[in-house]
Every structure is written in C-alpha cells, then in structure tokens.
Backbone as CSV, one residue per row, in Angstrom:
resi,resn,N_x,N_y,N_z,CA_x,CA_y,CA_z,C_x,C_y,C_z
1,MET,119.915,30.927,123.537,120.386,31.680,124.681,121.880,31.436,124.851
2,PRO,122.695,32.512,124.798,124.145,32.349,124.923,124.553,31.807,126.293
3,LYS,125.586,30.972,126.283,126.111,30.417,127.530,127.398,31.144,127.897
4,ILE,127.466,31.579,129.157,128.644,32.267,129.663,129.265,31.414,130.761
5,LEU,130.567,31.184,130.636,131.326,30.500,131.679,131.958,31.564,132.566
6,ILE,131.605,31.531,133.852,132.193,32.441,134.832,133.286,31.675,135.572
7,VAL,134.527,32.141,135.433,135.654,31.523,136.135,136.072,32.512,137.222
8,GLU,135.637,32.220,138.446,135.791,33.171,139.557,135.896,32.403,140.862
9,ASP,136.909,32.705,141.657,137.083,31.986,142.919,136.342,32.635,144.085
10,ASN,135.906,33.871,143.944,135.193,34.554,145.018,133.696,34.237,144.934
11,GLU,133.183,33.584,145.978,131.794,33.118,145.965,130.797,34.262,145.804
12,LEU,131.028,35.380,146.470,130.105,36.511,146.359,130.066,37.059,144.932
13,ASN,131.230,37.184,144.311,131.280,37.657,142.921,130.583,36.674,141.979
14,ARG,130.844,35.372,142.171,130.200,34.342,141.332,128.689,34.423,141.448
15,ASP,128.214,34.480,142.690,126.781,34.493,142.946,126.125,35.729,142.333
16,MET,126.698,36.901,142.574,126.138,38.147,142.057,126.102,38.135,140.523
17,LEU,127.224,37.762,139.931,127.290,37.751,138.469,126.326,36.737,137.863
18,SER,126.320,35.528,138.407,125.473,34.485,137.818,123.992,34.855,137.942
19,ARG,123.567,35.364,139.093,122.158,35.737,139.265,121.757,36.853,138.305
20,ARG,122.613,37.855,138.177,122.285,38.982,137.302,122.274,38.587,135.830
21,LEU,123.168,37.704,135.442,123.214,37.281,134.036,122.062,36.333,133.696
22,VAL,121.697,35.461,134.626,120.543,34.574,134.409,119.281,35.416,134.224
23,LYS,119.135,36.458,135.023,117.973,37.358,134.901,117.896,37.989,133.517
24,ARG,119.045,38.143,132.874,119.091,38.750,131.546,119.053,37.712,130.430
25,GLY,118.780,36.459,130.801,118.549,35.439,129.789,119.744,34.609,129.389
26,TYR,120.858,34.754,130.084,122.036,33.955,129.754,122.012,32.640,130.514
27,GLU,122.546,31.614,129.876,122.785,30.338,130.550,124.173,30.453,131.171
28,ILE,124.343,29.929,132.381,125.598,30.115,133.111,126.233,28.777,133.467
29,ALA,127.546,28.720,133.287,128.362,27.622,133.811,129.383,28.288,134.730
30,ILE,129.811,27.557,135.753,130.701,28.149,136.753,131.911,27.264,136.999
31,ALA,133.067,27.921,137.150,134.294,27.252,137.571,134.911,28.096,138.679
32,VAL,135.505,27.417,139.671,136.019,28.129,140.841,137.536,28.301,140.853
33,ASP,138.228,27.724,139.865,139.671,27.946,139.748,140.064,27.836,138.278
34,GLY,141.311,28.197,137.998,141.757,28.224,136.612,141.758,26.876,135.922
35,GLY,142.164,25.837,136.641,142.175,24.497,136.051,140.785,24.026,135.676
36,GLU,139.840,24.242,136.590,138.448,23.872,136.313,137.887,24.728,135.177
37,GLY,138.274,26.002,135.140,137.812,26.889,134.073,138.251,26.408,132.706
38,LEU,139.501,26.008,132.607,140.021,25.511,131.333,139.309,24.223,130.932
39,ALA,139.103,23.315,131.892,138.403,22.057,131.615,136.961,22.325,131.183
40,LYS,136.268,23.208,131.898,134.866,23.486,131.567,134.720,24.231,130.247
41,ALA,135.726,24.993,129.864,135.676,25.649,128.557,135.561,24.585,127.465
42,GLY,136.244,23.455,127.677,136.189,22.369,126.707,134.907,21.568,126.761
43,THR,134.376,21.333,127.958,133.180,20.496,128.071,131.882,21.275,127.917
44,GLU,131.841,22.506,128.390,130.605,23.300,128.362,130.397,24.030,127.038
45,LYS,131.465,24.243,126.287,131.410,24.982,125.021,130.665,26.321,125.175
46,PRO,131.169,27.195,126.070,130.482,28.474,126.272,130.628,29.400,125.068
47,ASP,129.724,30.362,124.977,129.799,31.374,123.920,130.739,32.506,124.319
48,LEU,131.009,32.619,125.637,131.873,33.672,126.153,132.365,33.251,127.534
49,ILE,133.564,33.714,127.902,134.124,33.401,129.214,134.435,34.696,129.952
50,LEU,133.935,34.790,131.192,134.327,35.867,132.100,135.399,35.280,133.007
51,LEU,136.607,35.798,132.908,137.773,35.176,133.534,138.418,36.092,134.559
52,ASP,138.294,35.716,135.836,139.030,36.408,136.889,140.509,36.138,136.640
53,MET,141.352,37.123,136.881,142.772,36.932,136.601,143.549,36.416,137.810
54,SER,143.001,36.590,139.006,143.665,36.118,140.233,142.961,34.863,140.724
55,LEU,143.412,33.720,140.229,142.758,32.442,140.521,143.736,31.439,141.112
56,PRO,143.231,30.503,141.925,144.092,29.392,142.355,144.251,28.358,141.237
57,VAL,145.177,27.458,141.403,145.534,26.358,140.491,146.244,26.898,139.246
58,MET,145.524,27.630,138.407,146.118,28.332,137.256,145.570,29.750,137.321
59,ASP,146.435,30.759,137.188,145.888,32.111,137.197,145.248,32.430,135.847
60,GLY,144.537,33.533,135.798,143.816,33.902,134.583,144.716,34.109,133.380
61,TRP,145.929,34.585,133.628,146.871,34.798,132.526,147.205,33.450,131.883
62,GLN,147.465,32.426,132.705,147.778,31.085,132.191,146.572,30.491,131.462
63,VAL,145.390,30.673,132.027,144.177,30.142,131.409,143.952,30.800,130.048
64,ALA,144.093,32.110,129.982,143.884,32.825,128.714,144.862,32.330,127.648
65,ARG,146.130,32.181,128.023,147.123,31.689,127.051,146.793,30.267,126.592
66,ALA,146.350,29.407,127.528,146.000,28.023,127.170,144.771,27.988,126.259
67,LEU,143.784,28.831,126.550,142.584,28.875,125.700,142.949,29.284,124.274
68,LYS,143.771,30.308,124.144,144.115,30.823,122.817,145.087,29.911,122.078
69,ALA,145.744,29.004,122.805,146.645,28.041,122.168,145.880,26.825,121.641
70,SER,144.610,26.695,122.021,143.801,25.548,121.608,143.027,25.864,120.338
71,ASP,143.155,24.995,119.348,142.435,25.209,118.086,140.928,25.283,118.279
72,THR,140.387,24.507,119.209,138.933,24.484,119.385,138.432,25.572,120.335
73,LEU,139.272,26.015,121.274,138.809,26.968,122.282,139.189,28.416,121.978
74,LYS,140.121,28.625,121.058,140.610,29.987,120.818,139.548,30.927,120.251
75,VAL,138.471,30.373,119.714,137.417,31.219,119.136,136.466,31.793,120.192
76,ILE,136.533,31.284,121.417,135.636,31.758,122.476,136.147,33.105,122.997
77,PRO,135.306,34.153,122.938,135.748,35.438,123.483,135.948,35.344,125.000
78,VAL,137.014,35.986,125.470,137.358,35.984,126.888,137.424,37.433,127.376
79,ILE,136.663,37.720,128.429,136.736,39.035,129.062,137.440,38.860,130.407
80,ALA,138.578,39.521,130.559,139.319,39.492,131.819,138.570,40.338,132.841
81,LEU,138.401,39.792,134.038,137.821,40.542,135.154,138.887,40.628,136.225
82,THR,139.251,41.843,136.590,140.342,41.967,137.551,140.233,43.219,138.391
83,SER,140.732,43.108,139.593,140.830,44.291,140.443,142.141,45.019,140.162
84,HIS,142.974,44.434,139.315,144.218,45.085,138.893,143.871,46.147,137.858
85,ALA,143.890,47.387,138.283,143.524,48.465,137.360,144.693,49.434,137.197
86,MET,145.869,48.899,137.226,147.063,49.717,137.078,147.357,49.934,135.589
87,ALA,148.151,50.951,135.317,148.556,51.208,133.942,149.234,49.958,133.388
88,GLY,148.837,49.552,132.210,149.442,48.391,131.565,148.714,47.084,131.810
89,ASP,147.813,47.031,132.790,147.108,45.773,133.083,146.193,45.361,131.938
90,ARG,145.511,46.338,131.327,144.630,46.021,130.195,145.453,45.416,129.054
91,GLU,146.576,46.053,128.754,147.446,45.574,127.671,147.982,44.184,127.985
92,GLN,148.316,43.945,129.262,148.829,42.634,129.670,147.756,41.561,129.479
93,ALA,146.503,41.884,129.827,145.406,40.923,129.655,145.180,40.632,128.173
94,LEU,145.206,41.667,127.356,145.015,41.469,125.916,146.175,40.677,125.317
95,ALA,147.380,40.946,125.786,148.553,40.211,125.293,148.486,38.736,125.676
96,ALA,147.847,38.424,126.803,147.715,37.023,127.241,146.654,36.292,126.425
97,GLY,145.860,37.032,125.644,144.860,36.387,124.800,143.431,36.791,125.107
98,CYS,143.222,37.612,126.125,141.860,38.056,126.424,141.383,38.988,125.314
99,ASP,140.102,38.931,125.021,139.531,39.763,123.965,139.085,41.118,124.484
100,ASP,138.849,41.193,125.796,138.396,42.434,126.403,138.798,42.403,127.868
101,TYR,138.544,43.490,128.567,139.040,43.674,129.926,138.037,44.524,130.684
102,ASP,137.752,44.157,131.925,136.898,44.986,132.768,137.415,44.898,134.197
103,THR,137.173,45.947,134.951,137.713,46.020,136.306,136.643,45.723,137.348
104,LYS,137.127,45.302,138.505,136.276,45.099,139.674,136.472,46.310,140.578
105,PRO,135.476,46.706,141.340,134.161,46.077,141.414,133.427,46.209,140.090
106,ILE,132.642,45.180,139.795,131.955,45.087,138.513,130.854,46.135,138.418
107,GLU,130.889,46.855,137.328,129.838,47.814,136.999,128.995,47.129,135.925
108,LEU,127.849,46.576,136.333,127.084,45.682,135.466,126.719,46.279,134.102
109,PRO,126.194,47.504,134.006,125.853,48.022,132.666,127.055,48.033,131.718
110,ARG,128.221,48.412,132.237,129.430,48.435,131.396,129.824,47.022,130.985
111,LEU,129.768,46.079,131.931,130.124,44.695,131.612,129.150,44.097,130.606
112,LEU,127.865,44.369,130.770,126.863,43.852,129.826,127.125,44.354,128.407
113,GLU,127.525,45.611,128.284,127.871,46.151,126.957,129.021,45.365,126.348
114,LYS,130.029,45.083,127.150,131.190,44.335,126.655,130.808,42.903,126.293
115,ILE,129.950,42.291,127.085,129.480,40.932,126.780,128.761,40.929,125.446
116,GLU,127.800,41.846,125.269,127.038,41.905,124.016,127.947,42.160,122.816
117,LEU,128.871,43.094,122.953,129.791,43.430,121.866,130.635,42.221,121.464
118,ASN,131.172,41.513,122.452,132.023,40.356,122.156,131.232,39.180,121.602
119,LEU,129.990,38.997,122.061,129.145,37.937,121.492,128.818,38.251,120.026
120,LYS,128.537,39.498,119.731,128.252,39.899,118.336,129.461,39.675,117.451
121,LYS,130.626,40.107,117.943,131.869,39.931,117.164,132.128,38.463,116.867
122,SER,131.945,37.613,117.872,132.279,36.195,117.687,131.268,35.473,116.802
123,SER,130.044,35.987,116.744,129.027,35.343,115.903,129.051,35.907,114.477
124,GLY,129.883,36.937,114.280,129.987,37.540,112.949,128.855,38.492,112.656
125,ALA,128.039,38.831,113.645,126.916,39.754,113.437,127.385,41.190,113.413
C-alpha cells in the first residue's frame, strides 16, 4: 500500500484529504508546516508527497527545492497543491521541483488520477 505524505497547514484540508485517501487504500503521514514536511519526508519515506505551497516555517517552494536537492529524497514524486491558479503558477511549481500541480479547492477524481500517474512513473511501471 503506497504511503502519501500530506504537507498541509489547513486542518480541514488535511482531514478531508487523509480520510478520502485512506478509504482508497493509501497509508497517510501528515505534516502541518514545511519544516515538518521536509523532516517527515526523510523519516517516513513516502511514495508520494502532496505539498501545499502556502505553508508556515518553510513554504512549499522552499520544501520542493530542498527535496529535489537531496540525493535520497529527490526520487519522491511531489504534487503541488495550491489555491494559486494564476498564469505561470504551474510552471513556477514545476521549476521549484514539483512533479505535478493541482489547484484548490481539490477535485478528488482529478487529484487521484495525478496521484496514480505519478506513483506509476516513480515505480517505473
């Protein structure tokens, strides 16, 4: 069962996402700020990270760059989750090291497709 690390400071978003993903068979780890997210990426060894971009301590852009700068963590696919849906935001997230991008409010079927696609890519399937 793949493990997903949710890095999200909004309790309602964390709760909704974690409950829905657990129902679909994923194991979940949670971090409430960027610093904790980066630390848990190292200790939890998730198969994928859902990363809010507007976080306290370290924002998602900083976390994504730090993850991709790490030899051991750079292989973990990262999906940026953001309410920033302006022109260029997707490109900015990808440039920071995110592997994919999705907007809030979260549309679960679309996000699930992106999760499955990125898990397949990272496993070489």
